[in-house]
C-alpha positions in Angstrom: 42.1 38.8 -14.2 39.3 39.0 -11.6 37.1 36.1 -10.7 34.0 38.0 -12.1 35.9 38.5 -15.4 36.7 34.8 -15.6 33.0 33.9 -14.9 31.8 36.3 -17.6 34.3 34.8 -20.1 32.9 31.3 -19.3 29.3 32.6 -19.6 30.1 34.2 -23.0 31.7 30.9 -24.2 28.6 28.9 -23.1 26.3 31.3 -24.9 28.2 31.4 -28.1 28.8 27.6 -27.9 25.0 27.2 -27.9 24.7 29.2 -31.1 26.1 26.1 -33.0 23.1 24.1 -31.7 20.6 26.7 -32.9 22.4 27.0 -36.2 22.2 23.3 -36.9 18.4 23.5 -36.7 17.9 26.9 -38.5 20.4 26.9 -41.3 19.1 23.8 -43.2 15.6 25.3 -43.3 16.3 29.0 -44.0 19.8 28.9 -45.5 23.0 30.3 -44.1 22.7 33.9 -45.3 19.1 34.3 -44.2 19.9 32.9 -40.8 23.0 35.2 -40.4 20.9 38.3 -41.3 18.0 37.3 -39.0 20.5 36.7 -36.2 22.0 40.2 -36.3 18.5 41.8 -36.9 17.1 40.1 -33.9 20.2 41.0 -32.0 19.7 44.7 -32.9 16.0 44.5 -31.9 16.9 42.8 -28.6 19.4 45.5 -27.8 16.8 48.2 -28.5 14.5 46.5 -26.0 17.3 46.3 -23.4 18.1 50.0 -23.9 14.4 50.9 -23.5 13.9 48.8 -20.4 17.1 50.1 -18.7 16.3 53.6 -19.9 19.8 53.9 -21.4 20.0 57.3 -23.2 20.3 56.9 -27.0 23.2 59.4 -27.2 26.2 57.9 -29.0 28.5 60.8 -28.5 29.4 60.9 -32.2 30.5 57.2 -32.1 27.5 55.5 -33.7 29.2 55.4 -37.1 32.3 53.8 -35.6 30.2 51.2 -33.8 28.3 50.4 -37.0 31.6 50.0 -38.9 32.9 47.8 -36.1 29.8 45.7 -36.5 30.6 45.1 -40.1 34.1 43.9 -39.2 33.2 42.0 -36.0 29.8 40.5 -37.1 28.6 41.1 -40.6 31.7 40.1 -42.6 32.7 37.2 -40.4 29.1 35.8 -40.3 29.0 36.0 -44.1 32.4 34.3 -44.5 31.4 31.4 -42.2 28.1 31.1 -44.2 30.1 30.8 -47.4 32.6 28.4 -45.8 29.8 26.2 -44.6 28.9 25.3 -48.2 32.2 23.5 -48.8 34.0 22.7 -45.6 33.5 19.3 -43.8 31.7 19.5 -40.4 33.9 20.8 -37.6 36.4 22.6 -39.8 35.0 26.0 -39.1 35.2 25.4 -35.3 38.8 24.4 -35.6 39.7 27.4 -37.8 37.7 29.7 -35.5 40.3 29.0 -32.8 42.9 31.0 -34.8 41.2 34.3 -33.8 43.4 34.8 -30.7 46.4 33.9 -32.8 45.4 36.5 -35.3 44.9 38.9 -32.4 48.5 38.3 -31.2 50.0 38.7 -34.7 47.8 41.8 -35.5 48.5 43.3 -32.1 52.2 42.9 -32.5 52.2 44.2 -36.1 49.8 47.1 -35.9 49.0 48.0 -32.2 52.4 47.8 -30.4 51.4 44.7 -28.4 54.3 42.7 -27.1 54.7 39.2 -28.6 55.9 37.0 -25.7 56.9 33.4 -25.6 54.0 32.7 -23.2 51.5 34.1 -25.7 52.9 32.0 -28.6 52.9 28.9 -26.5 49.3 29.6 -25.5 48.2 30.0 -29.1 49.9 26.7 -30.0 48.3 24.9 -27.0 44.9 26.3 -27.8 45.0 25.3 -31.5 46.1 21.7 -30.6 43.3 21.5 -28.0 40.7 22.6 -30.5 42.0 20.0 -33.0 41.7 17.3 -30.4 38.1 18.0 -29.4 36.9 18.8 -33.0 38.4 15.9 -34.9 36.6 15.6 -38.3 38.6 13.1 -40.1 40.5 13.6 -43.3 39.2 15.9 -46.0 40.1 15.8 -49.6 42.1 18.9 -50.4 40.4 20.7 -53.3 40.0 24.2 -54.7 36.6 24.6 -52.9 38.1 23.4 -49.6 41.0 25.9 -49.9 38.5 28.7 -50.6 36.4 27.6 -47.6 39.5 27.6 -45.3 40.4 31.1 -46.7 37.0 32.4 -45.9 37.3 31.2 -42.2 40.7 32.8 -41.9 39.3 36.1 -43.3 36.6 35.9 -40.5 39.2 35.3 -37.8 41.4 38.0 -39.1 38.3 40.3 -38.8 37.9 39.2 -35.2 41.6 39.9 -34.5 41.3 43.5 -35.8 37.9 44.1 -34.2 39.1 43.8 -30.6 41.8 46.4 -31.1 39.7 48.7 -33.2 36.9 48.6 -30.5 39.4 50.0 -28.0 40.7 52.6 -30.4 37.3 53.8 -31.9 34.9 53.3 -29.0 37.2 53.6 -25.9 37.7 51.5 -22.8 36.7 52.3 -19.3 34.7 55.5 -19.3 33.9 55.1 -23.0 30.6 54.4 -24.7 28.3 52.1 -22.8 28.7 48.4 -23.9 25.0 48.1 -24.7 25.2 51.1 -27.1 28.3 49.6 -28.7 26.6 46.3 -29.1 23.5 47.9 -30.6 25.5 50.0 -33.1 27.5 47.0 -34.2 24.4 44.9 -34.8 22.8 47.7 -36.7 25.8 48.0 -38.9 26.0 44.3 -39.4 22.3 44.2 -40.3 22.6 46.9 -42.9 25.7 45.1 -44.4 23.9 41.8 -44.7 20.6 43.3 -45.9 21.5 43.1 -49.6 22.5 39.5 -49.3 19.3 38.7 -47.5 17.2 40.5 -50.1 18.8 38.3 -52.8 18.7 35.0 -50.8 15.3 35.2 -49.1 13.0 34.8 -52.2 14.9 31.6 -53.1 14.0 29.9 -49.8 10.9 27.6 -50.0 7.9 29.3 -48.5 7.1 26.3 -46.3 10.4 26.6 -44.4 9.4 30.1 -43.1 6.6 28.6 -41.0 8.4 26.0 -38.9 8.1 27.0 -35.2 11.3 25.2 -34.1 13.3 27.2 -36.7 11.9 30.5 -35.4 12.6 29.5 -31.8 16.2 28.9 -32.8 16.4 32.2 -34.7 15.0 34.1 -31.7 17.4 32.3 -29.3 20.5 32.9 -31.5 19.5 36.5 -32.0 18.4 37.7 -28.6 20.6 35.5 -26.4 23.6 34.5 -28.6 23.9 38.0 -30.2 22.2 40.7 -28.1 23.1 39.5 -24.7 26.4 38.0 -25.8 27.7 41.2 -27.3 26.8 43.2 -24.2 29.1 40.8 -22.3 31.7 40.8 -25.0 32.1 44.6 -25.3 32.1 44.9 -21.5 35.0 42.4 -21.4 36.9 44.3 -24.1 36.7 47.3 -21.9 37.6 45.5 -18.7 40.3 43.0 -19.6 41.4 44.0 -23.1 41.2 42.5 -26.6 43.7 39.6 -26.3 42.3 38.1 -23.2 38.8 38.6 -24.5 39.7 36.7 -27.7 40.6 33.7 -25.6 36.9 33.0 -25.4 37.4 31.5 -28.8 39.2 28.6 -27.2 36.3 27.9 -24.8 33.5 28.0 -27.4 34.0 24.6 -29.1 33.9 22.6 -25.8 30.6 24.2 -25.0 29.3 23.7 -28.5 30.1 20.0 -28.3 28.6 19.8 -24.8 25.3 21.3 -25.9 25.2 19.0 -28.9 25.7 16.0 -26.7 23.0 17.1 -24.2 20.3 18.1 -26.7 21.1 16.3 -29.9 22.8 13.2 -28.4 25.9 13.9 -30.4 28.9 11.8 -29.3 32.0 13.4 -27.7 35.2 12.2 -29.2 38.0 10.6 -27.2 40.2 13.7 -27.4 37.6 15.9 -25.6 39.1 15.8 -22.1 42.7 16.2 -23.3 41.6 19.1 -25.6 39.7 20.8 -22.8 42.8 20.6 -20.5 44.9 22.1 -23.3 42.4 24.9 -23.7 42.6 25.8 -20.0 46.3 25.8 -20.3 46.2 28.0 -23.4 43.9 30.6 -21.6 46.3 30.7 -18.7 49.4 31.1 -20.9 47.8 33.9 -22.9 46.6 35.9 -19.9 49.4 35.2 -17.3 51.8 37.9 -18.6 49.2 40.6 -18.2 48.1 39.3 -14.9 51.7 39.5 -13.6 52.1 43.0 -15.0 48.8 44.1 -13.5 49.9 42.8 -10.1 53.2 44.7 -10.0 53.1 48.0 -8.1 53.5 51.1 -10.3 55.2 54.4 -9.4 53.0 56.6 -11.6 49.3 57.1 -11.9 49.0 55.4 -15.3 50.1 52.2 -16.9 
């Protein structure tokens, strides 16, 4: 993996990690479903602006429908699942469960997309999950029917992420395929249409006064334009350049950044396992990516891989 790819992976993790900060401020005021819908809506609007400024042709080569469907799988449904889980799960559980996305990617890739399941990948998944647990300790939760449903909702979301990376390669194409900005726009448009009925039901139940808080709207704009529009351009470009499994390792890097932003802005305390967890996450990323790095470095005798 090139240095530029690694830097983009870190940038994406930092941006998505900041979304937790913005959500902490916006969700209590507007509600989870409203915030999720406004996030993808602002993301779609931001991508329209980017396409206009960069004069990107609005030709989707017949792939707009696929990009919209990908948005339902990669944004709309996961966002909705995390919104539902947030009602019942203790703080931090979603962050821990979110780390199962690369694990889901490995299992799904091996089961449906002919990806090789190596010992290195399995060890990387284990190291990553342990690292996430160390830095996101939440204490003991009382196991209940609601808690089980919340955990199941998070696992549905990460399963969607696992499928989305491979489906993006199959439906949209890799290098030479549809431009990453167009894919990102189509996906957020699809996610917006998917979440629109939920928003239409939820919005009238939100107190009118909450819609006029400037700080809330600042967070909505940030999570929409930066954490969604910009982030998904980077995300889809990484999918095309380094593949779905290595791109999914960004999930391991998001919680450390989320905790860091909370500590810097909201004065939240970092738990004692942070440094150990961060080191395990670095190890996990290396284990997951090393097999492909070695394969890419080997000389080939044909013109294709």
